[in-house]
N, C-alpha and C positions, 0 to 999 in steps of 0.2 A: 831254243825251243820257242820262247816268247817272241812274237813279232818278227819271226824269221821265215815266214812262208808256211809254217806248219799250223794251219788254221784251227785244227782240232784242239791243240794245246792252248792256243790263245783264247779260243772261244770258251773252253772249259774254265780257264783261269778267270776270264771276265765274269762268267756266271757265278763262280765261287766268290769272287770279290763282291758281286751284287748281294749275295746272301749275307756275307760278313758285314757289308755296309749297312744293311737293314738292322742288324744287331747293334752296330756301333751307333747309328743315328737314333735308334730307339732309346739307347742308354744316355744319349746326349740331348737330342732335340725334344724327346717326348717325356723322359722320366721326371724332369723337374716339374713340368706342368701336371703330370699324373699325380705326383706325390702331394702337391699343394691343393689341387682342385678336385681330384677324384678320391684320393686317400685321406685328404683332410689334414695333412701335416702342416705345421707352421713353417714359414719360410726358413727360419733358422734351423729347424729340424731337417728340412729338405736339403739345405746346404751341407749339414753334417753327414747325412746319408751319402750324398754324392761324393763329398770330399774323402771320407774314410774308405769308401769302396774303391775310389780311384787310387788312393795311396796304397791300398792292398794290391791293386792291380799293378801298380808300378813296381812293387817289390816282387810280385810273381813274374813280371816280365824279365827282370834281372835274373831270377832263379831259373826260368825257362831258358833264357839265352845262354846262361853259363852252364847249368846242370845238364842240359840236353844239347850242348854244342856239337857233340859228335854226330847226332842224328840231324841236326840243323845244317851240317856241312854237306849233306847229300840231298839230292832232289827227292829220292824215294823216301828217306826218313822224314823230310818235311811234309810230304804229301800224306803220309800215314798219320803223322801227328795232328794235322789240321782236321782230319775227319773225326778223330776222337774228341778233339776240343769242341768241334761243332755240336756233337751229340750232348756233351756235358753242358755247354752254354745254352742249348735249347731248353733243357730241363730247368736250368736256373732262371732263365728269362721268364718262362711261364709262371714259375713260382713267385717271382718278383712282382709281376703285374696281377697276381691273384691276391696280394696283400690288402687291397682295398675292400675285399669281401670279409676280412677278419673283424672281430670286435675292435673298437677304437683303441683300447688300451694295448692291444697286441700289434698294432700296425707299425709303430715306430721300430721296435726291436726286430720284428720279422722282416720289415723292409730293409733294415740295415744288414741283417744276416743274409737275406737273399741277394741283395746288391753286391755284397762282398763275394759271395759264392759265384755270382754271374761274372764279375770282373776277373776273378782268379781263373775260372774256366776259359774265359775269353782269351787270356794270355796264351793258352795252349792252342787256341784256334787262330789267333791273329799273327803271332810271330812266325810260325812256319810258312804261312802264305806270304808274309812280307819278304822273307829271305829269298824266295824264288825270284824276286825282282833283280837280285844280284846274281844268284846261282844260274838262272836260266836265260840270261842275256849276255851278249858279247861286247857291246860297246855303248857309249853314251847315247848315240842315236836310238839304239834298241831300247835302252832304259827310259829314254824320254818318251818313246812311243808307248811303252808299257805303262809308264806313269800317267800319260795322257788318257789311256784306256781306263786306268783305275779311277782317275778323277771324273771322267765322263760317266762311268758306271756308278760311282758314288753319287753323282748328280741325279742319275736316273733313280737310284734308291731314295734320294731325298725327295724327288718328284713323286715317287710312289707314296711315301709317307705323307707328303703334303696333301695329296688327293685323298688319302685315307683319313687324315685327321680332321678335314673340314666337316664331314658328317658328325664326327665325335664332338666337335665344338658346338654344334647346333643342338646336341642333346641337352635337355634341361635336367639338372639334378645330378648329384654325385653318384648315386647308385647306377643310373643309366649310363653315365660316362665310364664307370668302373667296368660294367659288362662289355662295353665296346672296346676298351683297352685290352681286356683279357682275350677277347676273340682275335684282336689284331696281333697280340703276342703269339698266340697259337699259330696263326697263319705265317707270321715271320719265321717262327721256329721251323715250320715245315719246309719253307723255301730254303732256309740256310742249310739245313741238314741235307736236303736233296741236292743242292748245288755243290756242297762239299763232297758228297758221295760221287757226283759226276766228275769232279776233279780227280778224285782217287782212282776211278775206273779208267780214265783216259791216261793219266800220268803214271800209273803203278808200274809200267814197263820201263820207265826211265831209271837207269842204274848209275848214271855218271854222277860224280861229285859236284859237278858244275861245269861251265864252259871252259874250254882251254884258254890259256892266256892269249890275248890277241892284241896286236898293235892298235893303239888309239887311232880312230879315224873320225875325228870330230869336226870336219869341215873347217879346219884352221883354228879351232878353239883348243888350247893346250890342256893337258891333263895335270893333276897334281903331281909334284915331285915327291920322291920317297920321303924326304925329311919334312915335307909340308902336309902330308896326309893326316897325321894326328891333329895338327892345329886346324886344318880344314874341317875335320870331323867334329872337333869341339865347337867351332863357329857355327856349323850347321845344326848341331844339337842345341846351341843357344838360340838360334833363329826359330827352330821348331818349338822350343819351350816358350819363347816370347810370344809367338803367334798364337799358340794354343792357350796361353794364359789369358789372352785378351779377345781375340777375334770371335770365338764361339759365343761370346756374350750376345752378339747380334741374333743368332739363331735361337738361343735359349729364351730370349725375350719376345720373339715373334708372336707366339700364341697370346701372351699377355698384351702385347701391342694391339693385336687384332681385336681382342675382347674389350679392352678398357680405353684405348685411344680412338681407334676407328669405330668401335662398337659394331663390327661387321665381320663375322666369320668368313663371308664370301670374299671380301677384299683381302682379309688375312691369308686365306688360301691362295688367292691370285698372286700375292706378293711372294709367298713361299715358292710357288711354282715358277715365278719369274726368275728368282735367284737360282733355282735348280737348273732351269733351261739355259740360263747364261753360262753356268759352269759346264754343262754338257756340250753345247753347240760351239763354244769357243776353243775347245781343245786342239783342233787342227791349226788354228791361228797361232796358239802358243807353242806348238811343236816347231813351226817355222821360225817364230820369234826367238826361241831359245837356241835353235841350231845356228843362228847367225851371230850369237854373242857368247862371251864367257859367262858361266853360271852366276858369278858375283855381280856382273853388270846387269844381267837379266833380272836378278832378284831386286837390286836397287831400283831399277826402273819400274818394276811392278809394284814395289813398295810405295813409290811416289804416286802411281795411279790409284792405289788403294786409299791412300791418304786423301786424295781429291774426292773420291767417291764417298768416303765417310763424311767429309765436310758437306757434300751435297745432301746426304741424308739428314744431317743435323739441321740444315736450313729448310728442307722441303718435305721432311718425313710426315708431317701432319696432313698433307694433301694427298689423298689416296692415289691419284693418277701419277703424281710426281714420285711418291713412294714406290710405286710399281717400277718406274724407270730406274730409280736409284738402286732398288734391289736387284734388277737385272744387271746393272753395271757392276755392282758389288759381287754378284755371282760370276760374271765374266772375269774380272780382275782377280778375285780371290781364287778361282779355279786355276788361273795361270800361275799364281804364286805358289799354290800347293803343288801343282805339277812340277814346277821347276825345283822346288825344295826336295821333293821325292826323288826326282831323276838325279839331282846332284848328290844326294845322300847315297843312293844306290850305286852310283858310279864310284864314289870315294870308298864305300864299304867293299865293293868288288875288288879293290886293290889290296885288301887285307888277306892274310893267310886264311884259308877256308874255315878252320875251326873258330876264327874270330868274327866271322860274318854274323852268326847268330847272336853273339854278345853285342855286336854293334847295333843290331836292330833291337835287341833287348834294351840297350841304353836309350835308343831313340824313343821307343814306345814308353819306357819308364819316365823319361823326361816329359813326354807328351801328357801322360796321365797325372804326373805330379803337378804340371801346369794346370790341367783341367780341374784337379782337386782344389788347388788354391783359388782358381776361378769360381768354382762352385761355392766355396766359403764366401768369397766376395759377393757373388750373386745373392746368396741368402741374406747376407748383412745389408746389401743395398735394398733389396725388396722389403726387408723389415724396417728400414729407416724412413720410409715415406708411404703415404696412402696411394699405392699404385692402382687400386680399384676405384678411387674417387677423385678428389680435387687435384691431387698431385700426379695424375696419370700422364700428363704431358712430359714429365721428366724421363719417362721411358724412352722417348725419342733420342734425347741427348745421351742417355746411358747406352743405347744401342750403337750410336755413332762412336762413342768413346773407345769401345773395344777394338774395332778394326783400325782406328786412327793410331792408338798406342802401339799396336802390333806392327803397323806399317813403319812407324818411326824406328822401332827396334830393329826390324829387318834391314832397313836402309843403313843404319849405323854399322851393323854386323857385316853386311855385304861389303861396305867400304873397307872394313878391317880385313876381310878376306882378300880383297884386291891388293892390299898392301903386303901380302905374303910373298916370299921369294918366287920369282917367275920360274916355272918349270922348264926343263930342257925340251927341245923340240923332239928328241927321240925317246921321250918318256914312255915307259911300259908299265904294265901292271906289276906292282911290287909284291914281295913276299913278307911284308911286315908281320912280325909275330907278337 
């Protein structure tokens, strides 16, 4: 269905992923800034809210992946689940961004409760859409194209939020910013529910449990052997964990960097837009790049590129024009690395027995959110350890570079370990591992 000439299915999936990405990026890129600057929470309290809610989400991802594995093994079941999850997530998101309007004494407990509710509901929204990447595609090329569409659409969602947040940063005073954040949350909720409903309308006639097993046709790139699939899955989970523990630090610190280093919301918005555009426009390049290489080799090379871009940011980030170029390059390379990881994971997961596919994605998203939770705690501790609004604001530049650099090194090492696994047979087929 996906990327197989059936444009209605692909277009509706892309639209639904756009709505879901707005939710995800709101909870990642905007929530930290909202909690400290609009809701008035201390950095440590902000880190606690993000961390506990993400840990709850990790647990709910595992529960959804295992408890609903029967429905997640069928296209129709996954499509129905994601619509219900979108409705629940929309209500929780609006409630979360309304907490800045509460009395100060209630903001911390209510923000924590609403954030946990949002993350748990998001699991029912996120996992069903993710499994379609394996259930509704036939080979690695199709999964790479679908993953590229996902990353490009995520970039468009990031661009949308970057354009939306620039006016919010110009608003003076917490009450004014709180009003703007609440209106933005309501708009995002409407888009997400509408796009999830569109996916349900287009896909509800799909009754198959997933694509039939098909021979691998990867342009000379071999598939995982049956006995190497579990290890490949573990290594990919480790890469996802390492990257999401570290790399999101850059995006979470962008609003702080714009306000306290550049002292220019305009330049800050331009840098965020540059990163999103780099991720969007580079996807056709990375599809061709990954098609000519084994996934482990592609990931290792992209990790080296990301490490170089992070070094450039550390050295040049204080110069607005140079920061713009570095952000563009980080978006280009980071988008390629995410696309390759998603396509590789989808391809390995597709070789599992169908009831195991939902659990595999549950494990992946649980690993992602556990990493993000630990990263949120680290972010809160880091911001509480120096005067980021004053004399020490220059440290933000180095902190932003540190995240992608560490993530890149981890991905390089794990990709090299993947290359060391036993080489698969040339006639490898999708396996029935249970």
